[in-house]
TORPA-4810 file (N, C-alpha, C, O; in nm, 3 decimals):
<nodes>
NODE_1_3.855_-4.121_2.271_3.897_-4.159_2.137_3.791_-4.113_2.039_3.671_-4.132_2.060_M
NODE_2_3.838_-4.052_1.931_3.746_-3.999_1.832_3.772_-4.063_1.696_3.886_-4.086_1.658_E
NODE_3_3.665_-4.090_1.625_3.676_-4.140_1.488_3.701_-4.020_1.398_3.619_-3.929_1.391_I
NODE_4_3.815_-4.019_1.330_3.852_-3.903_1.248_3.828_-3.927_1.099_3.825_-3.831_1.022_T
NODE_5_3.812_-4.054_1.056_3.782_-4.080_0.916_3.716_-4.217_0.903_3.752_-4.313_0.972_E
NODE_6_3.618_-4.224_0.814_3.553_-4.350_0.780_3.547_-4.357_0.628_3.489_-4.269_0.565_V
NODE_7_3.605_-4.461_0.570_3.596_-4.484_0.426_3.519_-4.614_0.404_3.546_-4.715_0.469_R
NODE_8_3.424_-4.611_0.312_3.340_-4.728_0.286_3.354_-4.769_0.140_3.356_-4.685_0.050_V
NODE_9_3.365_-4.900_0.119_3.365_-4.959_-0.014_3.239_-5.044_-0.024_3.220_-5.137_0.054_T
NODE_10_3.154_-5.012_-0.121_3.029_-5.087_-0.139_3.054_-5.216_-0.215_3.144_-5.224_-0.299_L
NODE_11_2.974_-5.317_-0.184_2.977_-5.442_-0.258_2.858_-5.442_-0.353_2.748_-5.401_-0.315_K
NODE_12_2.879_-5.486_-0.477_2.775_-5.481_-0.580_2.698_-5.612_-0.592_2.687_-5.667_-0.701_D
NODE_13_2.646_-5.663_-0.482_2.568_-5.786_-0.489_2.438_-5.766_-0.411_2.435_-5.789_-0.290_S
NODE_14_2.332_-5.723_-0.478_2.208_-5.687_-0.410_2.142_-5.802_-0.335_2.068_-5.777_-0.239_P
NODE_15_2.166_-5.927_-0.375_2.102_-6.040_-0.309_2.182_-6.095_-0.191_2.135_-6.185_-0.122_D
NODE_16_2.300_-6.044_-0.167_2.387_-6.093_-0.060_2.371_-6.007_0.065_2.330_-5.892_0.058_K
NODE_17_2.405_-6.066_0.180_2.395_-5.995_0.308_2.509_-5.895_0.329_2.490_-5.792_0.393_K
NODE_18_2.628_-5.925_0.276_2.743_-5.835_0.289_2.724_-5.716_0.196_2.719_-5.733_0.074_L
NODE_19_2.712_-5.597_0.252_2.684_-5.477_0.173_2.808_-5.392_0.147_2.810_-5.313_0.052_K
NODE_20_2.912_-5.406_0.230_3.032_-5.326_0.208_3.134_-5.347_0.317_3.112_-5.421_0.414_G
NODE_21_3.249_-5.280_0.299_3.358_-5.282_0.397_3.391_-5.139_0.436_3.379_-5.047_0.355_Y
NODE_22_3.433_-5.122_0.562_3.471_-4.989_0.608_3.613_-4.993_0.663_3.658_-5.093_0.719_A
NODE_23_3.682_-4.881_0.647_3.811_-4.858_0.709_3.793_-4.737_0.799_3.751_-4.631_0.753_T
NODE_24_3.824_-4.754_0.928_3.800_-4.648_1.026_3.932_-4.604_1.087_4.012_-4.686_1.130_V
NODE_25_3.954_-4.471_1.089_4.073_-4.413_1.150_4.034_-4.346_1.281_3.935_-4.273_1.288_T
NODE_26_4.114_-4.370_1.385_4.090_-4.314_1.517_4.200_-4.213_1.549_4.318_-4.244_1.536_F
NODE_27_4.160_-4.094_1.591_4.252_-3.988_1.634_4.366_-3.962_1.535_4.475_-3.920_1.574_D
NODE_28_4.340_-3.987_1.406_4.441_-3.969_1.300_4.568_-4.050_1.321_4.670_-4.019_1.260_N
NODE_29_4.565_-4.154_1.407_4.686_-4.230_1.434_4.668_-4.381_1.434_4.768_-4.454_1.439_V
NODE_30_4.545_-4.432_1.428_4.523_-4.576_1.435_4.411_-4.613_1.340_4.309_-4.543_1.334_F
NODE_31_4.428_-4.722_1.263_4.329_-4.760_1.164_4.287_-4.906_1.181_4.368_-4.992_1.217_V
NODE_32_4.159_-4.932_1.156_4.107_-5.069_1.150_4.042_-5.086_1.014_3.956_-5.008_0.975_I
NODE_33_4.086_-5.189_0.942_4.034_-5.218_0.809_3.940_-5.338_0.814_3.940_-5.415_0.911_R
NODE_34_3.861_-5.353_0.711_3.773_-5.470_0.691_3.664_-5.485_0.795_3.631_-5.597_0.836_N
NODE_35_3.607_-5.373_0.838_3.485_-5.380_0.919_3.372_-5.403_0.819_3.355_-5.324_0.725_I
NODE_36_3.296_-5.509_0.838_3.192_-5.545_0.741_3.060_-5.474_0.773_3.024_-5.460_0.890_K
NODE_37_2.990_-5.429_0.670_2.854_-5.377_0.683_2.763_-5.488_0.631_2.773_-5.529_0.516_V
NODE_38_2.675_-5.537_0.719_2.593_-5.654_0.688_2.446_-5.620_0.704_2.406_-5.548_0.796_I
NODE_39_2.365_-5.673_0.612_2.220_-5.659_0.619_2.166_-5.775_0.701_2.172_-5.891_0.658_E
NODE_40_2.113_-5.745_0.820_2.055_-5.847_0.905_1.904_-5.845_0.898_1.846_-5.767_0.822_G
NODE_41_1.839_-5.928_0.975_1.693_-5.936_0.974_1.629_-5.808_1.027_1.516_-5.776_0.990_T
NODE_42_1.700_-5.735_1.113_1.643_-5.612_1.167_1.720_-5.488_1.121_1.720_-5.386_1.190_S
NODE_43_1.785_-5.496_1.005_1.854_-5.380_0.949_2.005_-5.400_0.940_2.056_-5.509_0.961_G
NODE_44_2.074_-5.291_0.906_2.219_-5.295_0.890_2.289_-5.298_1.025_2.242_-5.240_1.123_L
NODE_45_2.403_-5.368_1.028_2.490_-5.367_1.145_2.633_-5.388_1.098_2.656_-5.422_0.982_F
NODE_46_2.729_-5.368_1.188_2.869_-5.388_1.152_2.922_-5.514_1.220_2.877_-5.552_1.327_I
NODE_47_3.018_-5.576_1.155_3.090_-5.690_1.211_3.239_-5.658_1.205_3.291_-5.618_1.101_A
NODE_48_3.305_-5.675_1.316_3.446_-5.641_1.324_3.530_-5.742_1.247_3.486_-5.854_1.223_M
NODE_49_3.653_-5.703_1.207_3.740_-5.796_1.136_3.766_-5.918_1.224_3.783_-5.906_1.345_P
NODE_50_3.770_-6.035_1.161_3.787_-6.157_1.239_3.873_-6.257_1.162_3.902_-6.239_1.044_S
NODE_51_3.910_-6.362_1.232_3.984_-6.471_1.170_3.917_-6.601_1.209_3.850_-6.609_1.311_R
NODE_52_3.936_-6.704_1.127_3.878_-6.834_1.158_3.952_-6.896_1.275_4.075_-6.887_1.286_K
NODE_53_3.876_-6.959_1.364_3.934_-7.028_1.478_3.997_-7.158_1.428_3.940_-7.226_1.343_V
NODE_54_4.114_-7.191_1.479_4.186_-7.312_1.437_4.202_-7.405_1.557_4.201_-7.363_1.673_K
NODE_55_4.217_-7.535_1.526_4.246_-7.634_1.629_4.366_-7.716_1.583_4.382_-7.742_1.464_Q
NODE_56_4.448_-7.757_1.677_4.569_-7.833_1.645_4.536_-7.981_1.626_4.454_-8.037_1.698_A
NODE_57_4.602_-8.042_1.529_4.590_-8.186_1.508_4.663_-8.256_1.622_4.777_-8.222_1.652_C
NODE_58_4.599_-8.355_1.686_4.666_-8.424_1.797_4.787_-8.507_1.752_4.874_-8.538_1.833_P
NODE_59_4.793_-8.543_1.623_4.904_-8.625_1.573_5.025_-8.540_1.532_5.137_-8.568_1.574_K
NODE_60_5.002_-8.436_1.450_5.116_-8.359_1.397_5.119_-8.213_1.445_5.215_-8.141_1.417_C
NODE_61_5.015_-8.170_1.516_5.005_-8.035_1.573_4.980_-7.926_1.468_4.991_-7.808_1.500_N
NODE_62_4.947_-7.964_1.345_4.915_-7.866_1.241_4.783_-7.797_1.276_4.690_-7.862_1.323_F
NODE_63_4.776_-7.666_1.255_4.654_-7.590_1.286_4.555_-7.600_1.171_4.583_-7.554_1.061_K
NODE_64_4.440_-7.661_1.197_4.332_-7.679_1.100_4.213_-7.592_1.140_4.197_-7.558_1.257_N
NODE_65_4.131_-7.558_1.041_4.011_-7.482_1.072_3.920_-7.563_1.162_3.910_-7.685_1.151_E
NODE_66_3.854_-7.492_1.251_3.760_-7.555_1.342_3.656_-7.633_1.263_3.613_-7.588_1.156_L
NODE_67_3.615_-7.747_1.313_3.516_-7.836_1.253_3.566_-7.912_1.131_3.487_-7.975_1.062_R
NODE_68_3.699_-7.906_1.104_3.754_-7.988_0.997_3.748_-8.134_1.041_3.765_-8.164_1.159_S
NODE_69_3.723_-8.224_0.946_3.716_-8.366_0.980_3.853_-8.434_0.970_3.880_-8.530_1.042_K
NODE_70_3.939_-8.382_0.880_4.071_-8.441_0.861_4.177_-8.333_0.863_4.151_-8.218_0.827_Y
NODE_71_4.298_-8.371_0.905_4.410_-8.278_0.911_4.459_-8.248_0.769_4.474_-8.339_0.688_C
NODE_72_4.485_-8.121_0.740_4.535_-8.081_0.609_4.683_-8.114_0.591_4.734_-8.107_0.479_N
NODE_73_4.752_-8.150_0.699_4.894_-8.183_0.692_4.918_-8.334_0.682_4.987_-8.380_0.592_Q
NODE_74_4.860_-8.410_0.777_4.889_-8.554_0.784_4.769_-8.642_0.748_4.781_-8.765_0.746_C
NODE_75_4.654_-8.582_0.720_4.530_-8.651_0.680_4.469_-8.739_0.789_4.382_-8.821_0.761_A
NODE_76_4.515_-8.722_0.913_4.455_-8.797_1.024_4.315_-8.746_1.050_4.285_-8.629_1.025_S
NODE_77_4.231_-8.832_1.101_4.097_-8.793_1.140_4.107_-8.702_1.263_4.181_-8.732_1.357_S
NODE_78_4.033_-8.591_1.262_4.037_-8.498_1.375_3.921_-8.525_1.469_3.811_-8.555_1.425_L
NODE_79_3.946_-8.515_1.599_3.837_-8.534_1.695_3.743_-8.414_1.694_3.782_-8.305_1.653_P
NODE_80_3.622_-8.436_1.740_3.530_-8.324_1.760_3.594_-8.239_1.868_3.642_-8.291_1.969_V
NODE_81_3.595_-8.108_1.849_3.664_-8.018_1.942_3.617_-8.040_2.085_3.498_-8.027_2.116_S
NODE_82_3.713_-8.072_2.172_3.680_-8.095_2.312_3.679_-7.964_2.391_3.626_-7.959_2.502_S
NODE_83_3.737_-7.861_2.334_3.743_-7.731_2.402_3.688_-7.625_2.306_3.765_-7.544_2.255_N
NODE_84_3.556_-7.624_2.280_3.502_-7.530_2.182_3.511_-7.386_2.230_3.501_-7.357_2.349_P
NODE_85_3.531_-7.297_2.134_3.530_-7.154_2.162_3.385_-7.109_2.157_3.319_-7.128_2.055_V
NODE_86_3.336_-7.052_2.264_3.197_-7.012_2.269_3.182_-6.870_2.213_3.268_-6.785_2.236_M
NODE_87_3.076_-6.846_2.142_3.046_-6.715_2.086_3.006_-6.621_2.199_2.927_-6.659_2.286_H
NODE_88_3.060_-6.498_2.199_3.036_-6.404_2.308_2.889_-6.365_2.322_2.838_-6.357_2.434_E
NODE_89_2.820_-6.341_2.209_2.682_-6.296_2.215_2.582_-6.411_2.225_2.471_-6.393_2.272_E
NODE_90_2.622_-6.530_2.179_2.534_-6.647_2.179_2.605_-6.760_2.251_2.667_-6.845_2.187_Y
NODE_91_2.598_-6.763_2.385_2.679_-6.856_2.463_2.652_-7.004_2.438_2.735_-7.087_2.475_P
NODE_92_2.541_-7.040_2.377_2.513_-7.180_2.351_2.558_-7.227_2.213_2.527_-7.339_2.172_N
NODE_93_2.630_-7.141_2.141_2.678_-7.179_2.008_2.829_-7.171_2.003_2.892_-7.096_2.078_T
NODE_94_2.888_-7.249_1.915_3.032_-7.251_1.898_3.071_-7.152_1.790_3.016_-7.156_1.680_Q
NODE_95_3.165_-7.064_1.819_3.207_-6.962_1.723_3.310_-7.020_1.626_3.400_-7.093_1.666_A
NODE_96_3.295_-6.987_1.498_3.392_-7.029_1.398_3.491_-6.917_1.368_3.594_-6.940_1.306_E
NODE_97_3.458_-6.795_1.411_3.545_-6.680_1.390_3.567_-6.609_1.523_3.481_-6.611_1.612_H
NODE_98_3.683_-6.546_1.535_3.715_-6.469_1.655_3.756_-6.329_1.611_3.838_-6.314_1.520_K
NODE_99_3.697_-6.227_1.674_3.730_-6.090_1.637_3.878_-6.061_1.659_3.936_-6.103_1.759_D
NODE_100_3.937_-5.988_1.565_4.076_-5.943_1.577_4.081_-5.819_1.665_4.171_-5.803_1.748_I
NODE_101_3.984_-5.731_1.646_3.972_-5.608_1.725_3.825_-5.583_1.746_3.743_-5.610_1.657_A
NODE_102_3.789_-5.532_1.862_3.648_-5.504_1.888_3.633_-5.403_2.001_3.721_-5.391_2.086_H
NODE_103_3.520_-5.330_2.002_3.494_-5.234_2.110_3.474_-5.308_2.242_3.420_-5.418_2.245_P
NODE_104_3.517_-5.246_2.351_3.500_-5.305_2.483_3.365_-5.268_2.543_3.300_-5.351_2.606_I
NODE_105_3.322_-5.145_2.522_3.196_-5.101_2.583_3.084_-5.093_2.479_3.109_-5.072_2.361_T
NODE_106_2.963_-5.112_2.526_2.845_-5.101_2.439_2.833_-4.959_2.385_2.792_-4.940_2.270_Q
NODE_107_2.867_-4.861_2.466_2.860_-4.721_2.424_2.951_-4.694_2.304_2.910_-4.630_2.207_E
NODE_108_3.076_-4.745_2.309_3.166_-4.722_2.198_3.124_-4.803_2.075_3.137_-4.756_1.962_F
NODE_109_3.072_-4.925_2.097_3.022_-5.006_1.985_2.912_-4.930_1.911_2.911_-4.928_1.788_R
NODE_110_2.820_-4.870_1.985_2.710_-4.794_1.923_2.763_-4.671_1.849_2.715_-4.640_1.740_E
NODE_111_2.862_-4.602_1.907_2.924_-4.486_1.843_2.991_-4.528_1.711_2.973_-4.463_1.608_Y
NODE_112_3.068_-4.636_1.715_3.137_-4.686_1.597_3.037_-4.728_1.490_3.053_-4.694_1.373_L
NODE_113_2.935_-4.802_1.529_2.835_-4.848_1.433_2.762_-4.730_1.370_2.737_-4.730_1.250_Q
NODE_114_2.727_-4.631_1.451_2.657_-4.512_1.400_2.742_-4.442_1.294_2.692_-4.407_1.187_K
NODE_115_2.870_-4.422_1.322_2.960_-4.352_1.229_2.979_-4.432_1.099_2.977_-4.375_0.991_K
NODE_116_2.997_-4.564_1.111_3.018_-4.647_0.992_2.891_-4.651_0.907_2.899_-4.639_0.785_V
NODE_117_2.776_-4.667_0.971_2.651_-4.675_0.894_2.615_-4.541_0.832_2.555_-4.538_0.725_L
NODE_118_2.650_-4.429_0.896_2.630_-4.297_0.835_2.716_-4.285_0.708_2.668_-4.240_0.605_E
NODE_119_2.844_-4.326_0.718_2.933_-4.319_0.602_2.885_-4.414_0.492_2.897_-4.383_0.374_A
NODE_120_2.833_-4.530_0.530_2.778_-4.625_0.433_2.660_-4.563_0.359_2.652_-4.573_0.237_F
NODE_121_2.569_-4.499_0.432_2.452_-4.436_0.371_2.495_-4.325_0.275_2.438_-4.311_0.167_A
NODE_122_2.595_-4.245_0.313_2.645_-4.138_0.227_2.707_-4.196_0.099_2.684_-4.144_-0.010_Q
NODE_123_2.785_-4.301_0.113_2.850_-4.363_-0.002_2.745_-4.426_-0.095_2.757_-4.417_-0.217_E
NODE_124_2.645_-4.488_-0.036_2.538_-4.549_-0.116_2.459_-4.442_-0.191_2.427_-4.460_-0.309_K
NODE_125_2.428_-4.331_-0.124_2.355_-4.221_-0.188_2.439_-4.159_-0.299_2.386_-4.125_-0.404_A
NODE_126_2.568_-4.145_-0.276_2.658_-4.088_-0.377_2.660_-4.177_-0.501_2.663_-4.127_-0.613_K
NODE_127_2.660_-4.309_-0.481_2.660_-4.402_-0.593_2.531_-4.401_-0.672_2.532_-4.425_-0.793_G
NODE_128_2.419_-4.374_-0.605_2.290_-4.373_-0.673_2.266_-4.243_-0.749_2.188_-4.240_-0.845_Q
NODE_129_2.332_-4.134_-0.708_2.310_-4.006_-0.774_2.411_-3.977_-0.885_2.390_-3.886_-0.964_T
NODE_130_2.520_-4.055_-0.891_2.618_-4.028_-0.995_2.568_-4.080_-1.129_2.505_-4.186_-1.135_S
NODE_131_2.595_-4.007_-1.237_2.546_-4.048_-1.369_2.618_-4.176_-1.414_2.732_-4.201_-1.375_P
NODE_132_2.551_-4.254_-1.495_2.608_-4.379_-1.546_2.721_-4.349_-1.642_2.712_-4.260_-1.727_A
NODE_133_2.827_-4.424_-1.626_2.942_-4.406_-1.715_2.920_-4.492_-1.839_2.873_-4.605_-1.827_L
NODE_134_2.952_-4.442_-1.954_2.930_-4.523_-2.071_3.016_-4.490_-2.181_3.007_-4.551_-2.287_G
</nodes>
């Protein structure tokens, strides 16, 4: 599988960790949107698109966000999750988000991250060299 296009949208908040979003096309036939470019303690990395983990209310079965104290449907008190979803990289922590799509192998993860961060650097350089509009 080959990455055939990477489009990056920069975020204009210098003090925030989220630096931009990427849209990646594979083999000109499959696309993944909302890959985040994040500034971490040891440099930039990518985070795959994810959704918040939900838990069902034992009274009405409404799906509430994990760690909610009360049900958004019936206002019943929610129990502490008895079946927590564990984070893949940090097994002793409970994940609040679950990836929608993600690389299976470390090799492909590194390839994807390299391509996205290269496109991010190009987009950032392009933004810094363009004249100010006024």
